[in-house]
C-alpha positions, 0 to 999 in steps of 0.5 A: 493522479500524481505517481506518488500519490498512486505509490503512497496508495499502493505502499499503504495498501500492500502494507495493510494485506501484509499485517492483515495476512502475515505475511 
């Protein structure tokens, strides 16, 4: 996997978690 893809996916997942938990 490309580091860019991993970075984008990680950022997207983190954003979803922040939205869900309200952090």
